[in-house]
Every structure is written in C-alpha cells, then in structure tokens.
PLY file of the C-alpha trace (Angstrom):
ply
format ascii 1.0
element vertex 367
property float x
property float y
property float z
element edge 366
property int vertex1
property int vertex2
end_header
3.80 -21.04 14.53
4.09 -24.52 15.63
5.80 -26.93 13.36
2.62 -27.93 11.87
-0.25 -25.62 11.99
-3.90 -25.64 10.57
-6.18 -22.95 9.76
-9.65 -24.61 9.67
-12.70 -23.98 7.83
-12.00 -20.70 6.06
-13.35 -19.56 2.74
-12.03 -17.00 0.01
-14.19 -14.17 -1.47
-14.05 -16.08 -4.75
-15.15 -19.43 -3.45
-18.06 -20.25 -0.93
-16.79 -23.95 -0.19
-14.69 -23.75 2.93
-11.27 -25.60 3.26
-8.35 -26.13 5.84
-4.90 -24.86 5.12
-2.06 -26.83 6.48
1.25 -25.25 7.13
4.77 -26.63 8.31
7.79 -24.62 9.11
6.19 -21.48 7.59
5.18 -23.15 4.30
1.70 -24.24 2.87
1.84 -28.08 2.67
-1.78 -28.80 1.81
-5.14 -27.28 1.07
-7.82 -29.67 1.85
-11.57 -29.99 2.57
-12.76 -28.21 5.54
-12.25 -29.85 9.00
-10.31 -32.85 7.21
-6.56 -31.76 7.91
-4.95 -33.91 10.78
-3.07 -32.07 13.61
-3.74 -30.70 17.01
-2.40 -27.15 16.55
-4.92 -25.23 14.86
-7.10 -22.08 14.49
-10.74 -22.28 13.88
-11.59 -19.83 11.11
-15.33 -20.57 10.85
-17.12 -17.54 9.31
-13.83 -15.93 8.41
-12.53 -15.21 5.00
-8.65 -15.96 3.91
-6.84 -14.18 1.27
-3.11 -14.22 0.50
-1.59 -11.59 2.93
-2.57 -8.00 2.51
-0.28 -5.46 0.94
-0.16 -1.98 1.83
1.71 -0.22 -1.05
2.02 3.20 0.87
2.97 3.46 4.42
5.53 5.40 6.61
7.31 3.07 8.81
10.07 4.79 10.44
9.16 5.25 14.05
11.44 8.12 14.97
10.25 10.41 12.24
7.65 13.09 12.93
5.01 13.72 11.57
5.22 10.92 8.98
6.39 8.01 10.91
5.34 4.70 13.06
6.15 1.50 14.16
6.56 -1.47 11.46
4.54 -3.86 13.26
1.84 -1.36 14.39
0.92 -0.69 10.75
1.63 -4.38 9.63
0.84 -7.59 11.37
-1.16 -5.96 14.09
-3.63 -4.55 11.59
-3.67 -7.72 9.48
-1.19 -6.53 7.09
1.54 -8.93 6.09
3.62 -6.89 3.82
4.13 -3.09 3.94
5.98 -0.78 1.63
7.45 2.36 2.98
6.72 5.19 0.75
10.16 7.25 0.67
10.43 7.82 4.49
14.30 7.27 3.92
16.72 8.50 1.53
20.15 7.35 0.89
21.30 8.59 4.43
18.89 6.70 6.43
17.77 3.63 4.45
20.19 1.34 6.61
18.50 2.28 9.64
15.02 1.19 8.20
16.77 -2.19 7.13
18.03 -2.67 10.56
14.29 -2.19 12.12
13.01 -4.57 9.48
15.27 -7.42 10.65
13.71 -6.97 14.02
10.20 -6.95 13.04
7.47 -9.81 11.82
5.97 -7.78 9.10
7.21 -8.40 5.55
8.87 -4.97 4.51
9.87 -3.47 1.18
10.81 0.24 0.32
10.52 3.02 -2.03
13.89 5.17 -1.76
13.36 8.76 -1.36
15.20 10.44 -4.13
16.19 12.85 -1.70
19.21 11.50 0.30
17.79 13.40 3.42
14.36 11.79 2.94
11.58 12.71 5.56
14.11 14.17 7.98
12.16 17.43 6.80
8.94 17.72 4.73
10.35 19.98 2.19
13.06 17.38 1.05
13.08 18.33 -2.57
13.42 22.13 -1.98
16.98 22.04 -2.81
18.18 20.09 -5.67
21.53 19.61 -4.17
19.69 17.02 -1.82
19.13 14.71 -5.12
22.27 12.78 -5.19
22.35 10.12 -7.86
25.56 8.61 -6.69
24.42 8.19 -3.06
21.04 6.79 -4.34
22.71 4.39 -6.71
25.08 3.08 -3.70
21.90 2.61 -1.39
20.15 0.54 -4.14
23.14 -1.72 -4.69
23.62 -2.28 -0.75
19.90 -3.04 0.08
18.50 -4.74 -3.21
16.22 -7.01 -1.40
14.40 -3.91 0.37
14.42 -1.33 -2.30
11.81 -1.99 -4.96
11.47 1.63 -6.45
11.93 5.40 -6.23
9.68 7.79 -4.37
9.24 11.60 -5.53
6.98 13.88 -3.72
5.87 16.39 -6.32
3.73 19.14 -4.74
4.30 22.57 -3.83
4.98 22.14 -0.21
7.81 19.71 -0.91
9.55 21.05 -4.19
8.94 24.57 -3.29
10.19 26.90 -6.32
11.58 23.82 -7.98
8.68 22.90 -10.09
8.86 19.64 -11.88
12.61 19.64 -11.95
12.94 17.12 -9.13
10.76 14.95 -11.07
12.82 15.22 -14.10
16.03 14.12 -12.24
14.02 11.26 -10.78
13.14 10.10 -14.12
16.81 10.09 -15.05
17.65 8.23 -11.87
14.99 5.69 -12.61
16.53 4.94 -16.11
20.06 4.64 -14.54
18.90 2.16 -11.82
15.90 0.33 -13.63
13.58 1.06 -10.66
10.01 2.63 -11.26
8.85 5.81 -9.69
6.14 6.30 -7.19
5.05 9.90 -7.66
3.14 11.82 -4.90
0.78 14.32 -6.26
-0.82 17.18 -4.46
-1.15 20.94 -4.67
0.60 22.74 -7.49
2.72 24.14 -9.07
3.78 22.29 -10.93
0.57 21.65 -12.83
-0.57 17.98 -12.75
-0.06 17.78 -16.43
3.51 18.31 -16.36
3.91 15.54 -13.72
1.89 13.03 -15.60
3.73 13.52 -19.00
7.02 12.52 -17.14
5.39 9.18 -15.89
5.95 5.87 -17.82
4.77 2.03 -17.69
4.92 0.56 -14.15
5.35 3.99 -12.49
2.98 4.84 -9.86
0.75 7.75 -8.98
-0.31 7.83 -5.52
-3.07 9.95 -4.00
-5.00 9.75 -7.31
-8.32 10.31 -5.49
-7.15 13.52 -3.59
-9.65 16.56 -3.59
-7.03 19.23 -4.06
-7.38 21.97 -6.83
-4.53 20.32 -8.78
-6.18 16.80 -8.99
-6.75 14.37 -11.94
-10.75 15.08 -12.57
-12.12 18.32 -13.87
-15.19 20.15 -12.44
-17.49 17.97 -14.37
-16.15 14.74 -12.67
-14.33 13.52 -15.88
-10.58 12.54 -15.80
-8.27 15.07 -17.36
-6.76 13.79 -20.80
-3.42 13.70 -19.32
-4.75 10.95 -16.88
-6.25 9.01 -19.53
-3.08 8.97 -21.81
-0.83 8.06 -18.54
-3.23 5.10 -17.89
-3.18 4.09 -21.62
0.86 3.96 -20.96
0.33 1.72 -18.15
0.90 4.11 -15.20
-0.44 2.39 -12.14
-3.10 4.00 -9.99
-2.79 3.84 -6.11
-4.90 5.13 -3.47
-2.62 6.51 -0.66
-5.37 7.75 1.49
-3.52 9.64 3.95
-4.62 12.74 6.23
-5.00 14.90 3.21
-5.20 12.85 -0.01
-8.87 10.89 -0.28
-12.05 12.72 -1.11
-15.18 10.82 -1.46
-16.33 13.34 -4.05
-13.35 12.62 -6.34
-13.63 8.68 -5.49
-17.19 8.92 -6.92
-16.04 10.73 -9.95
-13.58 8.11 -10.51
-16.09 5.05 -10.04
-18.47 6.61 -12.46
-15.83 6.99 -15.11
-14.42 3.55 -14.69
-11.10 4.96 -13.39
-10.46 2.07 -10.75
-7.62 1.72 -8.29
-4.88 -0.45 -9.09
-4.17 -0.82 -5.54
-5.71 0.48 -2.27
-3.29 1.66 0.19
-3.39 3.85 3.57
-0.42 6.44 3.48
-0.49 5.41 7.30
1.47 6.79 10.12
0.99 7.41 13.63
-1.00 10.34 13.69
-3.54 9.30 11.11
-3.58 5.80 12.61
-4.67 6.94 15.99
-6.62 9.95 15.12
-8.03 9.23 11.68
-9.10 9.58 9.18
-6.94 6.44 7.99
-7.02 4.19 10.89
-6.05 0.89 9.27
-6.03 -0.61 5.71
-9.25 -2.56 6.59
-10.93 0.88 7.11
-9.68 2.17 3.91
-10.89 -0.77 2.35
-14.31 -0.65 3.86
-14.44 2.84 2.07
-14.18 1.25 -1.42
-16.98 -1.24 -0.28
-19.12 1.46 0.49
-18.16 3.11 -2.89
-19.90 0.28 -4.60
-16.84 -1.97 -5.42
-17.30 -5.81 -4.69
-15.66 -7.31 -2.12
-13.53 -9.40 -4.60
-12.28 -6.04 -6.39
-11.34 -4.81 -2.85
-9.29 -7.67 -1.71
-7.63 -8.11 -5.04
-6.55 -4.46 -4.81
-4.36 -5.42 -1.65
-3.49 -8.84 -2.73
-2.79 -10.07 -6.40
-2.74 -6.64 -7.90
-0.20 -5.54 -5.38
1.88 -8.54 -5.70
1.77 -8.49 -9.42
3.19 -4.99 -9.42
6.02 -5.99 -7.12
6.57 -9.10 -9.37
6.34 -11.32 -6.70
3.20 -13.40 -7.75
3.66 -15.71 -4.63
2.62 -13.04 -2.38
-0.60 -12.79 -4.02
-1.98 -16.27 -3.94
-2.79 -19.36 -1.59
-0.92 -22.28 -3.12
0.96 -25.46 -1.71
4.58 -25.20 -1.80
4.62 -21.22 -1.30
5.66 -19.40 2.02
2.68 -18.95 3.80
1.64 -15.30 3.47
-2.16 -15.01 4.59
-4.48 -12.48 6.12
-7.77 -13.67 7.93
-10.92 -11.20 7.90
-14.43 -11.04 8.88
-17.21 -9.07 6.89
-19.23 -7.56 9.37
-22.75 -6.11 9.06
-23.49 -3.03 10.72
-23.16 0.76 10.65
-19.62 2.14 10.46
-18.85 5.83 10.15
-16.08 6.71 7.53
-14.29 10.03 7.33
-12.44 11.34 4.22
-9.42 13.56 4.09
-11.81 16.61 3.57
-13.97 15.86 6.75
-16.93 14.46 4.88
-18.46 11.34 6.69
-20.45 8.73 5.39
-22.20 5.69 7.02
-21.38 2.12 5.57
-23.65 -0.72 6.67
-20.94 -3.27 6.58
-17.21 -3.34 7.24
-14.01 -5.34 6.91
-12.42 -6.23 10.00
-8.86 -8.14 10.23
-8.51 -11.17 12.40
-5.13 -12.65 11.88
-2.25 -12.97 9.78
0.35 -15.39 8.85
3.88 -14.23 7.47
7.38 -15.13 8.10
6.62 -18.15 9.89
4.42 -16.55 12.46
0.68 -16.55 13.08
-0.54 -13.42 14.82
-4.19 -12.56 15.72
-5.30 -9.14 15.36
0 1
1 2
2 3
3 4
4 5
5 6
6 7
7 8
8 9
9 10
10 11
11 12
12 13
13 14
14 15
15 16
16 17
17 18
18 19
19 20
20 21
21 22
22 23
23 24
24 25
25 26
26 27
27 28
28 29
29 30
30 31
31 32
32 33
33 34
34 35
35 36
36 37
37 38
38 39
39 40
40 41
41 42
42 43
43 44
44 45
45 46
46 47
47 48
48 49
49 50
50 51
51 52
52 53
53 54
54 55
55 56
56 57
57 58
58 59
59 60
60 61
61 62
62 63
63 64
64 65
65 66
66 67
67 68
68 69
69 70
70 71
71 72
72 73
73 74
74 75
75 76
76 77
77 78
78 79
79 80
80 81
81 82
82 83
83 84
84 85
85 86
86 87
87 88
88 89
89 90
90 91
91 92
92 93
93 94
94 95
95 96
96 97
97 98
98 99
99 100
100 101
101 102
102 103
103 104
104 105
105 106
106 107
107 108
108 109
109 110
110 111
111 112
112 113
113 114
114 115
115 116
116 117
117 118
118 119
119 120
120 121
121 122
122 123
123 124
124 125
125 126
126 127
127 128
128 129
129 130
130 131
131 132
132 133
133 134
134 135
135 136
136 137
137 138
138 139
139 140
140 141
141 142
142 143
143 144
144 145
145 146
146 147
147 148
148 149
149 150
150 151
151 152
152 153
153 154
154 155
155 156
156 157
157 158
158 159
159 160
160 161
161 162
162 163
163 164
164 165
165 166
166 167
167 168
168 169
169 170
170 171
171 172
172 173
173 174
174 175
175 176
176 177
177 178
178 179
179 180
180 181
181 182
182 183
183 184
184 185
185 186
186 187
187 188
188 189
189 190
190 191
191 192
192 193
193 194
194 195
195 196
196 197
197 198
198 199
199 200
200 201
201 202
202 203
203 204
204 205
205 206
206 207
207 208
208 209
209 210
210 211
211 212
212 213
213 214
214 215
215 216
216 217
217 218
218 219
219 220
220 221
221 222
222 223
223 224
224 225
225 226
226 227
227 228
228 229
229 230
230 231
231 232
232 233
233 234
234 235
235 236
236 237
237 238
238 239
239 240
240 241
241 242
242 243
243 244
244 245
245 246
246 247
247 248
248 249
249 250
250 251
251 252
252 253
253 254
254 255
255 256
256 257
257 258
258 259
259 260
260 261
261 262
262 263
263 264
264 265
265 266
266 267
267 268
268 269
269 270
270 271
271 272
272 273
273 274
274 275
275 276
276 277
277 278
278 279
279 280
280 281
281 282
282 283
283 284
284 285
285 286
286 287
287 288
288 289
289 290
290 291
291 292
292 293
293 294
294 295
295 296
296 297
297 298
298 299
299 300
300 301
301 302
302 303
303 304
304 305
305 306
306 307
307 308
308 309
309 310
310 311
311 312
312 313
313 314
314 315
315 316
316 317
317 318
318 319
319 320
320 321
321 322
322 323
323 324
324 325
325 326
326 327
327 328
328 329
329 330
330 331
331 332
332 333
333 334
334 335
335 336
336 337
337 338
338 339
339 340
340 341
341 342
342 343
343 344
344 345
345 346
346 347
347 348
348 349
349 350
350 351
351 352
352 353
353 354
354 355
355 356
356 357
357 358
358 359
359 360
360 361
361 362
362 363
363 364
364 365
365 366
C-alpha cells in the first residue's frame, strides 16, 4: 500500500450513503464523504460494499498436511479474508512451524492449539491418550501467546476411537489450567453428543453445529435437542465449520426455523474442498446463508464483529479512524449460483457474494 491510499465511494451493509476511507501507513486516518478525499493513490469502489476484514474462524492453514492442509494466503487474502484462525492443525510439536509460516504471509493468523501434541499429522490424533500432554501444550501456549487463542479437540468416533469423551475431559482440564476456551469438533458418535455438550462452558465453541450426521444437534422433527438449548443458555458459541462433511441444508433449515442462528460462519477450508468443493471459499459459504434467508447484515456480522467479539479484539470488527486498516471489499451479485452442501444436495441461489479486495497488515490486495 502507498503511504497514503484511498478507497473511494464504498458503502456498508448498514448504510446506503457512500464514503471514502483514507489510510496512511496501514492505519485509517479519515472517513469522509464519497469522492472528497484528497490523494492520487486510490481504488474506485463504486458499487462495492466494504466491511471490517472478514474473519474465518475455522480453517486448516498448514500447506504440507494431507488431507487437511492449505497455504495461508490461498485461503486468506486471495479470497478476501483478512484474518484466518487455524483450527487445530498443529499440536505442540509443530506449532512453531505454523508461526514461522505466518511471519512470511500477508494474512492475519491466529490458531487453536490441538490438544494432541501430534496435531493433524494423522487424523486419529486423539486415539491415544498419551498424545495429550499438558506440559507440552502449556509450554507451546507460553511460547506463542500472540498466536494461540484457544484449544481444539476433535471429538468424533474416527478421531477418538475407543476413548469416548475422555479426551474432552482432559481438554477441559487443560482449558482450566491455561484459561483458554475450547473449540470442539462434533461429528459421528460415540461419544453421544449429549456427553460432549455437558462439558462445554461459556465462550467454548461448537464447530460443525449444522452437520447432518446421526449424532447431530437436532431431533427427527427438526427441533434442537435439550442439551443444545442448555449449552446456548450457558454461553456456548455456535460456529458453522462447513467442511467436506459437516454442513447440511436440511439441518440448517431446521436451525433457522427454530431461531438457532450461527454466532460465526466459517469454512473448515483446506486444499481439497477449496479446489473441488463443496466449500470453495468463505464467500461461497456466506452465500449459502443468504440463500437460507438470513439478511446480508446478519451474514456479514457473522464473519466480522461477531468473530472479532469472540476473539476479544473489537478493533478487527469495526471501521474506525485510528485503527489499523482491516477491511474487505465485496459485491452482491445478482444471478444464479449453484450451491452444494456436504450431503451432495444442491440448491440454486439467485444472488451471491463475491470478494473483490482486502486490506490487512499494511497491504491492499485485489481478489
């Protein structure tokens, strides 16, 4: 970005009146009436929306990992996403490698530390309780306090094998020791979903809450199970985490009809589902929630101020003079788009969100 740079004639989803945003050395210095800011270096945002920089709460951003890996900027700034949160790709053994890669990337990055010190070097990382090492985890958290913002536990049958809910009990103890919240992946049982939910507390995150597996959060009549209602009342946070196998249009329609809204919309994106679908991008997942009947304001809030609020970094969820510039430019396009969920069901939307640019860490990148 030039020392002084202007984004001209943009508007927010909350205000129809367009305006200019003036930035100097990576900070917002002025917000003024459209086409009035002085300066030669600018981007014409006519017809575009601007929001605070999109935040994807659930990605897998370690390029070398298979199958759950991708390059940071491929799923970050190149898709209009200013901040990504790696959801447990790394345990204590490899978190330093992620930190080194973050330093070489343009995207803003945080991470949930996998409670298994081996992380996703294999996909049954909680099948041995010996891999849950509180001492190693605590050392990693103390070494990378600006990167690690929580703990990740993948609690489904394929991951825990015969250990049931015990890995989550150990994760809870580690959470209490480190004062970090948990992000818990839910999926096929055992353990039964009720046993998982009863261990979650305020500010913990359930990711994949709209999955269509047999162990999901809604009964056969489409109503939320009592344990979910109780968890929400305790302040447990609901995250989408679409992924290859964890988003069902049918379950999402159940949730919408019952008023069980997502706190945050996220992708669970990695190389395979970015290239081959059904995820593709955060914009694509956001479009699915527009299709479901959520307003554009609700959808954008779920990837901006709601996510920033959970992170306790409100400056990432606002556009304000004096703050570091953390912005996403996007369009709302009219036209047919085919949308596919994790069950293979396809719906046709009549409008879609398209990322156009991002400002983060002193750079302006077009998508």
